[in-house]
N, C-alpha and C positions, 0 to 999 in steps of 0.2 A: 797556483794550482788548487790549493785548498778552497779558495774563494769560489773558483769555477765549479768545483764538485758540489759545494754547498748550495750554489745557485741551482744546478741541475736537480739536486734532490728536492729542492723547494717547489721547482715547476712540476716535477712528477707527483708530489703530494698533493698539490693544488689541483692537478688534472684528475687524480683519483677521487678527491673529495666532490668535484663538480659532477663526475660520472655517477657517483652514488646519490647524491641528493637531487639531481636533475637541475634544470635551469633555475636560476635565482629569480624571485619575483621582484619586479622593480616597483618600489614604494615611493610615491612622490613625497616630497617634504611637506610636513604639516604646515598649515597657514597659521597666522597669528591669531590672537583673541578676536572674537566677534566684536564688530564696531557697535558700541552702545551709546555713542554720544550723538546729541542732536547737531544739526548744522549750526555754524557759527556766523554771525553777521560780520562781514568785512567792511561793508560800506552802505550808507543809505543817502540817496540823492533826491530831494534836499536832505540836509542833516536833520536827525531827530531834534525835536524842540525848536525847530525853525520858527522865527517870528516874521510877520508881515508876509506870509505865504500867499503867492498869487498864481501858482501853477495849476495843472490839472492832472499831472502824472508823478508818480513816486516810484523809484526803483530801489530794490534791495539786492545786494550782491553777497552771496555766501561762500564759504570755503569749500563746498562740495556740491555736486549735483542734487537738486532738490525737486520735489513735486508738491503740488497744492491740491488738497481734496476737501470736499464737503465744506465749500466756502459758506454757502447759505446757512449752514448750521453753526459754524464756528466763528465766523467774522462778526464782531460787533463794532459798529461805528457810532460814536457819540459826538454831537447830537445825531439822532437818528435821521438818516438822508431820506429824501423823498424817493430817490432811485439808487439802488445799491451800486457800488462801484464795481468795475470789471476787473478781476484779478487773473492775470496770465503768468505762466512760468516757462522758462527754457534754460536748460543747462543749469547754471548756478544763479540764475537771476529771476526774481519775482517782480512783476510790474503791476502797479495798481493805477487804474484810469478813473479819475473822478467824473461822474455824470451830472452832478448838481452844481448850480451856481453857489459858491461858498458865501456864508454870511460874514459881514464885516465884524472885526473885533471879537472873534469867537475862536475858543480853543477846540480843536477836533482830536479825537483819540481813536486809533484803530487797534483792537485787540483781536489777534488772529486765532485765539484759542489753540487747537491742535491742528490747524489746517496745514502748516508748513512742516514737511518731513524730509529727511534725507532719502535719496532715490534708491539706494541699495538695500538698506535694512528697514526703513520706515520709522526711524526714530523721530518722534515729534518734537518740534521746538515749541514747548508749551507757553501759552500766554504771552507770545511775543507781542509787544506793544510799541506803537509809534504815535508820536504827538506832534502836532504843529499848531500855530495860531495865525489868524489873518489879521491880528492886531499887534500891538507893541509888547504884549506880555502874555504869559502862559497862565491860564486859571489853575490853581493848585489845591482848591478845597476838596474835602472828602466827605462822604456820608456812608455810614456803616450800620449794619443791624443783622437781624435773623428773621427767618420765616419758619413758623411751626404750624403743623396741622392741628386745628383747634380740637377736634374730636379726640384724638388719640395721643397727642403730644409728640408724635413722630415727625419726621421731615420728609420732604419730596424734592429732590435736587433738580427735577425737571421744570420747576416753576421759574419764570423770569420775574424780576423786580423792575418797576417802571416809575419814572418820575415825569409828572405832567406839570405844565405851567398854568393850566386853567383849573379852577376849582369846581367848575359846573359838572353835575352829575353826567350830563350828555356827553362830555368830552371823552369818557370812557368808551362810547360805542360810536363816536363820530370822528375822533382825532387820534392819530398815533402819538405815542408818548415822546417827550423830548429826549429822554435818555432811558436806556435799559441796560441791565446787567444780569448775570446768572448767579446762582447759589453754588457754593463749594460743597464739599462732602459732608459738612456739619450744618448745612443750612444758612450759612452766613453770606452776606453780600456786602460789596464795597463799591461805591461810585467814586471815581477819581477825576481830577481836572474840572471840577464844578465851578461855576461862577457864583458870586455872593448874592443869591436871590432866593425867593421863596418857592418851594415845590410842593406837589401833592403826591404822596407816596402810596404805591399799590403793588400787589404781586398777582400773578395770573398764570394759570395753566394754559398755554398758548397753543392749543391743539391744531388750529387751522393756520397758524402762522400770521394771522391778521394783526396780532398785538392789540385787539379790541375785546372788550367785555361784552360779548353778545349772547352768551349762553350761561344761565345762572346754575347749570349743572356741571360747569367747570370750576375748579378750584380757584378761589379769589380771596384776597386779603386787602384791607385798607387801613391807613393810619387815621386815627381819630382827629388829628389836626394837622395843618400844614407844617412842614419841616424846612430847615434852613441848614445848609452845611456850615454856616458860621457858628452855630450852636453846637455843643458837645452832645452827640446823639448815640453814644456807644450802647445805650440801653434800649434802643428801638426794637420792638418785637412786633411782627405782624403775625396774626392768626388766621390761617387760610381755612376756608369752609366751602362747601358746595351743597346746593339743595339735593337732598337724598334721591337716588334713583328709584322709581317704583319698583317693588319687588316682582320679579318675574320668575315663574315656576316652569321649569323645563320637565315635561313628562316624556319619557322614552317612547319611541314609536314601536308599538307591538305588532308582530306579524299576524296576518289573517290565517285562515285555514291552510294547512300544508306549507307554511312558511312564506306565503306570497305577501311581501310588505305592502303592496299597493292595494290590497283588498280593504275596503272601508270597514272599520271597526264600529259597530253600533252599540257596543257595551259602554257603559259608564265607567271610566277609569279613575283611579285615585292612587295616591302614595300616602304612607303613613310615616310617623316619626319613630317607629320601632327600630331598635337596633339589635340585629341578630335575633329578631323575634321576641325581644325583651322590652318591657315597659319600665321607664325610669320611674322610681317612686316619688321623685321631686318635681315631676313635669306633667302637664296634662297630655292626653292622647290627642293627636291631630290627624285629620285627613285632608289631603291637598288635591284639588280637582284641576283638570286642565282648562276647562271653561267655567265661567261663572255659573252658579246654580240658579236656574230660574224658579225652582220649586224645591222646598225642603220641609219635611213633616216630621217633627220630633216624636210624634206619636208612632211612627213607623220604624224607629230604630231604638233598640234597648240594649242595656248592659246586664250581664249576668256574670256570677263568679262561681268558681269551683265546678267539679264535675256533676253537681247536683242542680246546676243552673239556678242558683239562688240569686235574687235581685239585691244589689247593695242598698243600704238604708238611704243614701242620698248620692245622686249624680245629675249632671245637667249637660245637655248637648246644645251648643250655640253655634251660629254662623257668623264669621267675621264681616267686617265692612266691604271687603272685596268680593264677597260672596263666593270665594274659591276655597275657603277653608272651613271645616268643621272642628270645633274644639270640644273635647269631653273632659269636664271637670269632676273629680271625685277624690276621696281620701283612699289612696291605694293601700291594700294589705300586702305585706311582703311575701315573696315566694308563692303566689297565689294564681291560679289559672282563671282567666277572664274570657268571656265571650261577648262579641258584639254581633247582635242579629239584625240584619238589615232587610226590610221588606222590599221587594223589587221596585216599589213605587215610593220609596222613602225620599228619593231625590231625582231631580232631572236638571240636566244643564241646558245652557242657552241654545245648543244645537239639537236638543231633544233627545239626548241619550239618557237611558236609564239602565239599571241592572236587568239582566235577562231573566233572572229568577231570584228568589230569596236567598240571601247569602249569609254566612256566618264567619266571622273573623276571630280566631282564637290566639291568645298570647299569655304570657306569664310574666309577672312582675319580678323585679330583682330582689335579692336578699339584702337585709340591712347590713350583713357582713360584707357586702360588696362595696361598701362606702367607707370613707374615712372621716374622722373628726378633724376640724380645723379650728386652730386658735391662733389669732393674729394680734400683734402689738404694733400699732401704727404710730408713726412719729411725723412731726412737721406738717400736720394737717390743719387747715384753717377751718374750724368748725363753725364759724360765723357765716360761711359761704355755702351752706347747705350740701356738704359733700355726699356723694353717692359712690360707694365701692363697686366697681365693675370687674366682673371676671370674664375673660375672653378666651376662646380656643379656636384656633384656625380662622382667625379674623371674625369670628361670630361671637356675639354677646351671649354668654351662657347664663350668668346670674347677675343681679345687681340688687344693692341693699343701701338704703339711706343710712348714714353714721350720725350718731349722737356723741360718741366718745372715742377714745383711742383703742379700746379693747373690743375684739370682734370674735364672736363664737358661732360655729355652724356644726350642729351634731351630725349631719350626714352630707357628704360631698362625693361625687363620682371620682374615681381615681384616674384622673388624666392630668396633662400638664396645662397650666393656666398662666395667662398674663394678666396682670392687674393694672388698673388705672383708677384715678380719682377723677370724678366729674364734679365740678362746681355748678350745681344746678340753680341757676338764678331764679328761674320762675317756679321751682319746686314741683315740676311735673314728673320727676323721675326719669326723664330721657334727655339726651343731648339735643340742643336746638341750634340750627345754623343761624348765621347772621343775616341781616337784611340791610343792604346798602342804600338802594335807591328810595329817597324820600325819608326813611326813618333813621339810617345810619346806626343801626344796632349791631353791635359786635356779637360773635357766636359765643356760646358757652365754652368754657375751657376744660379740657381733659388733660391730666398730667399722669404719665405712666410711671410705675415702679420699674427699676432697672432688673429686678430679680424675677425669674419665673418660679412658679410653685409646682412641684411634683407631689401630688396627693397619693398616698399609699393606703390601700384598703386595709381595714382593720387596725389602724394606727390613730393615735392622736398626734396630728401634725401640727407642730408649733413653729411660728416664724415671727421675726421682728423686722418690720419694713419701714423705710423712710423715704419721702419724696426728696 
């Protein structure tokens, strides 16, 4: 009887709780942890490292559903085929159909990069590799090295590295390489399963996918001499360079009267290198024009200083070789008001544009207190190679100085963040020179970056010790 009474009381309490709180939310059970594992190969047919291969189809079976994407970007076949294989996938199977006649006694390697992924979560099976040989043995030699951008000492992992069997210059733009590989995140490369023969080693920015060197404005590098995987070549370094692009200046399109953007503007337009209306004490003043100047008269442009319009003792206006830039050289006084007075006929560009009237441009120079003092102690510099210390900011060269010793001093420097590198200036012209491959086989000049950036503080003596 007591048990029955207890049960009734329990049912009544449960009913009261449900009536107060309302219907309970049904919460589905939480799933397990997210799948973060790539597909696992269960079977390859024929088996990996098969010898005396004679087929035209390869099948891979994985432990889960897979998909294959971006095959043309990921799959590397060595030796390079004339026709890329066809790669299909269905459920847990990936099939490769060969379209080329295979060469006798040759080791073939397929590196799928990140093309194969699991279907549900997209986890890539990175650098999945399959090898077979049409002969009785598998070639097993390797060739490793690194590619560095010659001018900056940085790396560009989008370059490909190529092995040619012909040493003729023409092979680079008429023949595809025998082997190709990619760079890793450190700019390093490795060729595997190579035969014991001599190769010619190159690196290339393959923008068009042709694997041919047909544009000297694309990054390119070459080894000075043939290479063989039989030799120990761990120290191979290729220095990539490209012919510099011609400088192009973009001038903003200014609206015509009442903001009509398509109204032809007959006025001569220019841009200056002033920053917030201030002139740097360490740099010349420049004017950059949209079109080359057909006519420029230095007698019709003048520099004056302060509110009294006094003429500086010495100044000079010049036009550069592009005829798009005018440069004003003078010894600036700090915190001083300057005026440039331009007669309306001082310049005319190639489209016939002039100033509509005489114009005055006024600006003020910076104070010396706006700058910092820089002292450097440099180590591990080879002073027999004509080193030049280069300061860059935002990928632009700001300053450069030839070095004769480890101590460097600059009494005035703009307070910004700089990156530094050393240029070994072979021809002593003060600027970086790219290489020349065809005919001359001249390597580019080498730039070596410092790992540390410099933050210059105004009004301070900034002292640093740097080592390459």
